[in-house]
N, C-alpha and C positions, 0 to 999 in steps of 0.2 A: 391383449391386456398393454393397458402402459404401465411402468414403473414408478412405480410411487413412495422408491426407498428416499426418505429424507434421509442429510447431513448428521450421524451422531454426537461427531468430530470435526475440530479445522485441524486436527496436527494429521500428520498427514508421511509415509516415507517420504528421505531424501529422494528426489530426481522423482518420487512417485506419477503418472500419469491423472491428472482430474479432467475431468469429461463428462457431458451433459448434465443432467439434472443438478450433480454435485457440484459438479463448476458454473456455472446457472447461482443456484443458494448459496455460494463460496465466492460471486464475487458480488453481491446483494451483501452479504454480512461485512464483507471486505466496506464495501459501500457503507453502510450504520458506521462501522468503524471509526474508518474515513469519515464525514465529515459527521455525525453526531454526536461520537462521543471523540472526534477532535488526535485520530490515536495519528501517528506518522508509518509516511512510508513501513517504512523499517521497524515498528515499530510488534505492526499486525505481522510482520514477517516472519520479524520474532516469537512471538506469541502463534504463531501456527507452521512455525517449523520452516516458511519456504523461500526464498531466492527476495532481495530488492527490487530484481527484473519481472520476478512472477508478479507475483505482489500489482508492481508498476502497473503489468497490465494489465492485470484482471481489471483494475481501476478504467484502467482509458475503456475496457471490452465492455461495463459498466454504462462506460457515459460520464462521469465524474469530471468535474474539467480540477483540474488539478491543481495544490495552493500555492503557494510562488514558493521559492529557496530561502528559509528568514539567517534573523543576521544580517550585518557590518558588512558592505557588496562592496566595500568600496577597499583600494587597495591599502598597505600596511605603509605599503611608499607617498602613497597623497596623505595621509591619515598625520602621519608624519609632520608633513611637513609645510598643514595647518595647521596642527600642536602649534607648532616654532615662532606662528605667526601671532 
């Protein structure tokens, strides 16, 4: 008989292992939040009580192509020098 237990909550005790069907379902839910709801990895981590690394790993396992970092990626020195000209 297969384990047909559905996850009821996406919050776990700190350091709790997430395996099997529960892990697959959590990965799909994280994928939905990340792609459809546009939540960040940090926001998903806060929502579920898990670390950035855990959420990142779950998204990668689910085959998600991660978004690039946001914000201005130029260095402060370069921004300052262009403002003076």
